[in-house]
N, C-alpha and C positions, 0 to 999 in steps of 0.2 A: 166536342172538337169535330172540325171540319177533317174531311180526308186530305191528307198531306199530295200537294202537289211535288211532283221534282222535275226539276229542270237543269239545265247545263250551267255550271258554275262561271261566274264570272270574274275577272278580275278584282272588283268590289265586294269578292267574297273570302279574301286572302286572309283577313281576321279570325272571321268564322271557323275558316278550314285550319290553321294554325290550331287554335282554340280544340277544334274536334279531335285533329290528329293527337295531340299530346292525352286528351280523354281516352281515345282510341288505345293507346299505349300505355296509359296510365302511370304517366311520367317520362316513360321512354324520350320521346320527341324532346323534351325539355332537357333532360340529361344530355342527349345526343346534341342537342344545340349549344348547350352550355358549352361545349367543347370548342367551339368556332367564334364565340364573342370577342370581340376588342373591349378595350376600357371602358367602363360606362355603356355597353350596350347590355342588354337582356336577351335570355334564351327567348323569350317570343318575339321580339324582332327580328332574329335571326330563321324560326318559324315563320313570321310572315313574310319575311323576304325570301324567302325559298317558295313560298305558296305563290307569291305573285311571278314568279319566274314564268318564263314561256316554254322552257325545256324541262326535264328531268323526268322523275316518277312521280315526285313530288309536286305538282304544279296544279294553278287552278285550268290549266287544259284535260286535264286527267279526273275531274270531279266532277261531281252531281250532289245538288242541293236539294234537298227535302224540306218546302217549306208548308208552316200552317199557317191559316190567316192571316200571309204577308210576313211572317216571322222564319225564322231560318231556325228548323227544328235539329237537322240531322247534315250530314253528308256522307258520300260513297268517295272514293277516290279508288281509281283502280286501270289497268293497262294490260296489253296482251305480252305476254312474257316471250323474250325473244326462241330463237327455237334449238339456239347452242347458247353457253355460257363460256366462259376463257377460268379453268379452274385456278389458275395462277393469278387471277385477280382476287380471288377472296384471302389469298396471304396478305394482302395490300390492305384491306377492310379492319379496320377497329373490330376488338375481340366479340362486342357487345351487338355489331351490327354480322359480324361473318355467319351465325347461323342461319339465321334470315334469310342471307343472301343462298347459300347453300341451299337451302330447303326452298328456296324459288325456283332455284336453278334445276332441280328435282319434275317441273311439270311444266317441261318446255311447249311454247305455243299454246297454252292456257292463257284465260282470261283470270288475272289476277286482283282478287277484292285485297287492294293494299289497305285501304281506311275504311271502315264503316263505324260511324259513331253519331248518337242521339243524345244533346243536350238531356238533363237529368230529368227536368219537367215534361220532357215528353215521352220519356220512355214507360214500357209498358202501353202502348196504342197503337202496336202495327206497323211503327214506324221504318223499324230496322228490317222488318220483315218486305216492306213496299220498298226500300234501297234494294235488298238482296234480292227480289224480283227483277228490279230494275236493272240490277247488273246480270242477271242471268240474260234479258233482252239484249243487252249490248255484246254479251260474250257470244250468244249466236249466231250474230250478225257477224263477227270480226276474229273469234278463234276457236274454229272446229273443234280443239281437242279437247275442250271442256274449261270447264272453270277450276278455282283453286283458290286457297286463300289460306293465310298463318295466322293460329292462336294460341296464347298462353294455356296450357292445360289446366290450369288451376282457375281458368274464366270458365267456370262451369255453365253460366248461364249463355254465354256466347257461342259456347261447344255444342248447348241443347240446342238453341236457334240453328247454327248449321247444320247439323245431324238431322232436326226435323224439315229442313230445307234441301236433302239428300246426299248433304256433302260425306266424306266418310276418311279418316286418317287414314293415309299413307307411308307416312315418315314423321320424325323427331328429331331434336336435337336438343341438348339443355341450355336451358337459360343462361346464357351468363349475367351474374350479377350486377348490379350498379348501385349506387348509392342512392338510398329512397326506394326503391322498388318492392313491394309488400308481398310479392310471388315468387314462389321456386318452381322447382318442376321444368317441365319441357316445352319449347314450341312445336305447335304441332302442324302439318302442312296436311290441311284436306283438299280434298279433289272430288267433283264429279262432274258425269258426263251431261251433255244436252241432253233434255229429254225431248 
């Protein structure tokens, strides 16, 4: 297998981004998107449309794609967390999203790895680590406070990857269960300073 190439995402990557976001969240995104559908519309259509937006957290403009021999292997979506959040806003959010927003607000000024996902056939080949390293390079340039990410406590493989990369758990919130989600536990906020 060739070394992955990492490039900024383009509008044409929206379909892959929607699939990878749902993989990263183990169905979380599909459930969230299903709450936005109109009759005859699939949750995936919503996700793809959201990836095609020019603004918002989940947009192709905040994404980078890992390719291997010209094929999309994985993706990174991230952005700088604002320096301040309005706690009153959290009460307006759906219950499944609220703990994530609260944790994200605990890392103001950090560069946030919102999504890091690799298609199954490319796992175990260092692509996740390459994307995480790429995130570090971006974060150093735009977010001096450091790096941040959120992961499910029961996703032990991902937690190990992040801890090997220097991230440490700084806060947690219980996962709000939703239909089809097979994990429980907590959402973990991990941060790390720039090296």
